N, C-alpha and C positions, 0 to 999 in steps of 0.2 A: 909240371905242366909247361908246355912250350910258351915262349913269349907271345905277346899280343899280335905282333906282326906275322909271326909264323902261323898262328891260328887263323888270322884273317885271310892269309894266302890259301890255307887249306880249305876254308869255307867259302872262298871266292867272295868275300865281303870286305868293304872298305874298312881300313884299320880304325878310323875315327868312329865309325858306327859301332864296331865291335867293342871299342873301348867304352863307349857310352853304355852299352848293354852290361859290360862287366861292372861299371860303377853302380848301375841300377841293382844288379844282383848283390853287390857288396852292401848297398844301402838297405836291402831287404834281409840281410844277414844269411842269404842262401849260399853265398861264397864268403870265405874268410882267407886272410893272408896267413900263410904258414909261418909258425914261429921261427924267428931268426932267418927267414927267407922272404923278405918283403916283396920280392918280385914274383913269388909263387902264390897262386890262389888255389884253394881246395874246396870241394862241396861241404856244406854244413847242413845239419838236420833241420828240417822245417819246424819241428817241435821246439827246438832250441830258439830258432828265429822268432817264433810266435811269443815265446816267453820273454825274449829280449825286447820285442817291439810293443806287444800288447800289455805286458806287465805294468810298466809305468803309467799307461793310460788308465788301466783298471784301478791302480792305486790312487790316481788323481780323482777318478770318479767317486771312489769310496770316501775320500777326504771331503769332496764337495757335498756328498750326501750327508755326511756327518755335520758339515757346516750348516746345511739347510735345516736339519733337525734341531740343531742348537738354536738357530735363529727363531724357528717356530716356537720352541719351548720358552725362549726368552720373551718373545713379543706377544704371543697369544694371551697370556694372563692380563695384558694391558687393555685388551678389548673391553672387558667389563668396566675397568676404570674409566675408559674413554666415554662410554655411554652414561656412567654415573655422573661424570663431570658435565656432560651436556644437559642432563636432567636438572642439575643444579643451576646451570646458567640460563636456561630458557625452558619454555613449555613445549618446544618442538621435539619431544622425545623420539629418539631413534630416527631422525630425519637428517640426511646429509645432502647438502647442495654442493655439487662438484662442477667446477668450471673448466679445469684443465683437461684437454683431450687425453693426454697420456694417463692421467689419474682415472678418467672415466673408463678407458680401455682396461687398465689394470684392475679396477674394481669389478667390472663386469666379468672379466676372466676369472677372478677369484670366486665370485658368486657362482658362476657356471661350474667351476670345478667342484664346488660343494653340492651342486644340485643332484638329486637322486631320484626324484619322482616325476616332475612335470615342468615344462616351460610353456607358458600360456601368453600369447602376445597379440598385439594389433599394430598394424603399420599403415599409415596413410600414404597416398601418392605412389610414386614410382621410385624404387631404391636406386641409388647410384651404382655404377660399375664397381667402385671401390668398396661400397657397403656389401654388395653381393659377394665379391671375392673374399672379403673378410668373414662373411657370415657362413658360407658353405662348409668350410672345414670344421668350424666350431659346432654348427648344428648337426652335421653328420656324426661327429665324435660323440656328442651327447646322446643321440639316438642309438649309436652303437653300444653305449653303456646301458641301454634299456630305459632311458629317460623319455617319457611321452612328450611329444611336441604338438601343440595346437596353435595355429596362426590364422589371423584374419587379415585380409588385404582388401583393397577396394576393387570393384568390378573391372576397373581399367587395367588391372594387372593381368586379366585373362587374355587381352589382345596385344599387350606390349611384348614385342619379341624377346627382349632381355629378361623381363619378369616371367614370361611364359616358360622360358627354358629353366629359370631359377626355381619356379614352383614345381616344374616337372621333376627336377633333381630332388627337391625336398620330399615330394610324395613318393618317389621311387625309394627313398631312404626310410620311409615309414611315417613321415609327418602327416598330420591331418590339417588340411587347408580349406578355408571357406572364404567367400568374398561377400561384401555388402556395398551399399551405396556410399555411405559416408563413415569416416573414422575421424573423431575429433583430434586425436594426437597419438603419438607413439607411446605404447606402454608394454612393458615386459614383466611378467609375474613368475617368479621361480619358487617352486615347491610350496606355493601359497603362503610363503613366509616373507619374501622380499619383493617389492615392486620398484621398478625403475621407470621414471617418467622423464619426458623432455622438460628442460627448464625453460621458463618464460623470460629469464633474465636477458638483458640486451646482448650479452656475449654468448648466449646459448649455454650448453652444459646439460647436466642431468641431475635429477632429484632421486635419491635412493631412500625408500621408505621401508622401515622394518617394524613399525608399530602395528601389532596384530589387528586391532580393530579397523584401522585405515586400510591395511592390506586386504582384509576380508571384504570390506566394502567395495574396493576396486575390483576384486576378483569376481564378486557377484554381478557387478556392472558389466564386466567383460563377458561373463557367462550369458547375460541377456543378449549382448551383441552377437555372440556365437550362435545362440539359438535362433536368432532372426536372420542369420546369414545363410548363403547357399553353398552347399558342398562343392568342392572342385573335383567333380567326377568327369563330366564331359570336357572340362577345361584342363584336365591334367595332362593331356597329350600336347606335345609341342606345337601342333598345327591347329589346335582348336580355337574357336572364336568366343564370343560372349556366352553362347549356349543359353542355358536357362536364366542367366543373369541379364539377358537382353531386355526382357520386359521390365525387370526391376529398375534398370537404368533409365528406361523411357519414362516410367512412372515418376522417378525422382526428378527428371528434367521437367515434366509436365507440372508437377507440384510447385517447383520453383518459378516456372513461367507464370503460374496463376498468382503468385505473390509479387510479380513484377521484377524479379531478380535479373540482373544483368548477366551477359555472357561470361565475363571473367569471373564473376562471383560463383556462377553455376559450375564452371570448369574447375575452379579451385576446390570447391567442396566435393566434387566427384572425382578429383584426381586425374582429370583429362586435360588435354590442351584446349585452348580457346578455339582453335581451328576445328578440332574434332567435335567440340561442343556445338559449334554453329552448324556443322554438317548434320548432327543428330536433330537439332532444332528444325532445320529446313526439311528434313525427311518427315518429322512429326507434323509440321504444318501442312505439308503436302498430303499426308495421309488423312489428316483431319479436315482438309479443305478450308483451313483457317486463313484469313487475310492479315492477321497480326499475331504477334507472339502472345499477347495477353488473351486474345480470343481463343488461341489454342489451349491455354490453361483453363479458361472458363468452360470451353467445350468438354475438355477432359473431365473436369469436376462435375459438370451437370449431367453427363451421360454415364458416369460410373467407371470411367477409365482409371481412376486412381485407387480402385479397390484391388483386391488380391487376384482377380481373374486376369488371365493373360491379355496383353494389349491386343494381339491379333484377334483373339476371340471376341473381345469387347467391340473392336471396330466392326466385325461382321455382324454381331448381334444387335448393335445399336442403330445401324443404318444411318450413320452420321452424315449430316449435311450442314455446311457452314451457315446456310440461310436459316435453318431451324433454330440455331442458337443466337442468331443476331439480335 
């Protein structure tokens, strides 16, 4: 083969550019230097190039896979010993309190990998961008494996732009989503065998429960919450509003107004901002023609607005007048 300068001149290409291309092809093993003629390069078989480049990588992968299997075989038998020792130390059988964030993530990832039937969860408030970004790939991977996913969120998720898009992604992937007025705290139950709760410790963390009776109790409680929640059908589209959940949210506000609850307390329990809460209260007071927050709650209670009938229908049927309830 002619030298690099001659080839560059023949191809009307700068010599340094052509030299760089030659080095790339040599690195890919598609060119090789002729024996005893270091300045001469000749084409090489792509099949040989693949064997030279990919072979060592495949060997390393096989070695790492063997290391993984060895570690699992060595450590898995210790799981039983771990729980036996916990039973001996205290009465909190099969309950782990985890404070470190990295350990929480690793534990959840391990439990999710073992999950084969269902993930059932409830989430209060609005999830952070980081939580959503972390959740989407894990949740979609689980559903792609055939794992059923049921999730309950608060009604405020229906109108929050970020949450609305997130829930749309979940439902498109096959998740069943419902919303309700209030959720006490976050809970995730996997295969009806493991429950993960938020820790109430000062530093936060998670509590992992594997004791069958406790997990079953938590599961049945979550089933009741699911049964009382509203399906995200009209709210599954990215542009939807409260939909059928609007009346539910109004009833919840009216109930708390009747007890004298403050704006920040109502907002916190319903997972909405204080500003949004005050706007809803002002609208309700105007619709009820109430002169005070407490009167709005009393009016709602005395005229049957806190029953399961729709708020709009109840307003029309009751002929509400603030003077009548004064």
